[in-house]
N, C-alpha and C positions, 0 to 999 in steps of 0.2 A: 107785831111779832115777826112777821116774814122779813121786814127790813133789818130788824136786829139780827136775825139768822144770817141774812145775806152780808151784812157788815162784818160779822165774825168769820164767815167763810172767806171773805177778802182778806181779812187780817192773816188767817192761817196760810192762805195762798201766797200772800206777800212775804211772809216768813220763809216759806219753802223756796220761793224765787230767789231770796237773798242767800240761801245756803246751797242751792243747787248748781250755779254755774261751775264752781271749782270741780264738781263731781262730773258734770257733763262734758267738760273740755278735756278731761283725762290726759290725752297725750297731745292736745293742741287744737282741736276744733278743726275748722276748715281754713286752709291757706296759711302761708308763712307768717303773716302778721300775727295770727293767733297761736302760732306754734310756740310751745314752751321750751322746745328744744333748740331754739335758734340762738345764735351768738351774734351780737352786733359788733362789727369791726369798723368803727367810724360810721360812714353811711352805708356800708355793705353788710349783707347778711350771710350768715353760714349756718347750716343745720348740723347738729350733732346726734349721733346715735351710738349706743353702747350695747354690745352683745356679749353673752356668756354661753356660747353654744354647748359646752360640755354639760352644764347643768340646767339651762333654760332653753335649749333648742334655738329656734330663730327669733325668740321674743326680743322686741326692741325696747331699750331703756333709755331714759333721758339723762338727768343728772344724778340718778341714784341706781347703782348697781347693786343687786341684792345679796350677793356673796362674794367672799374673797376668792381668788384663783384667776385663771386665764380669762381675759377680756379682750375683746376686739372694739377699738374705739375708731369710729368712722366720722369724717367731717366732709360734708358736702358744701361746695362753694356755690351758693344760690345765685349770687350775682356774678354774671359772666366776666365782669372786669376783674374780679379776683383771680381768674384764670391767667392773667397776664402780669400778675404781681407775685413775687416770691413770698411764700407763706411757710413760716416755721412754727414748730410746736415743742414745748418743753412741759413734760408732766411731772409735777413735783408734789412731794409730801411736806407741806409747809410746817407741820407741828413737830417734825424731827428737828434735832439740834446738832448740827446745822441741817437746814432743809436738804432732803434727798431727791435726786432726779431719777425717776423711773424710766422715763422715755424721752427721746429727743430726736427731732427731724430738723435738719439745717434748713434755712429758707430756700425753697425749691418752688419753681412754677409747676402747677398741676393743670395741664391743658384739658384733661378729661373731666376736671371739675370735682375731684374727690381724691381723698387720701386717708390712709388708715394706719394704725400702729397696733400691735398686740402687746399687751402688758400682763404680767403675772403679779397680781396684787397679793401680798403676803399677809397682811393684816387689815382688819376693818379700820376705817377712818375716813377723814376728809383729805381730798387731794385737789389740786388745782391745774387745769390746763392753761398754759400760758401761750397765747398765740401772738406771732409777730407778722408784720407786713414789712418784708425787707429785714432790717436789722431793729426796727423800732416795735416795741410792744404795742399791741393793738387791742387785745382783749384778754380777760381772764375768765374762766368758766369753771365754777365748782363742781366737782364729782365726788359723791359720797359712796363708799363701798362697805357693804355688809353691816350698815347701820340701820336698825329698825326705826321706821318713822311711824308714828301714830296719827299723823295728820289726816289721812284718808279715813281711818277708822273714827276718828273724832268727828269728822264732817258727817259720815254716815250715822253715828250716834246722835248727833244733833238734829239730823233730818228725821230720824225715827222719833225722837223726843217731841219735835215739833208736831208731827202727825198725831202721835198719841195724845199730846197735850191739846191740841186743837179738838180732837175728838171727845176728850173728857170735857172740855170747856163747853162744847155744843150740847153734850149730853146733860150735864149738870145744869146749864142755863135753861134748857127746855124743861127739865123736871122741876126747877125751882120756879119757874113762871106758871107751871101747872099747879103747883102747891099754893102759890101766892093767890092766884085768881081762880082756882078751881077748874074743873073740867068744863070745857064749853062743847056745845053741839048736842046736848041731851034734850 
């Protein structure tokens, strides 16, 4: 019986381990390689952070800004080599017909390793930051604004369901084995 209980506990723990990593990493875990806000430009890395100080204070967001309005988009050139290359940015709303440009920075060298732009998002939707090295497109980074995502809620609900389901499984399997074999130890 103890072995059966142990194997059930391992099963529940395994299910939780499969669901938990996305929640645990939230904004990227440790180091740039696990950073979900990184942008790969060829073999170089850049970090993105979005801020909405009027409504969210100093809270940092990755590719999903919670509300429309004024937003500060910050790009950090992680690899020092990028500081010696002209980097450009065009922020577009691709779903508009024709696509609308919300912000643009001509290719410029950023020796300090960071650049930013302030954008006034007028409506919720999906946007794209198009980054260039020189005049050549090097990366596209999606930015969602004011669109509710239920991904985190769904993961949380699945974790709770697994815990409750595992507990019920253990409870009923223990009670069924007692009913089947009778109480022991009398």
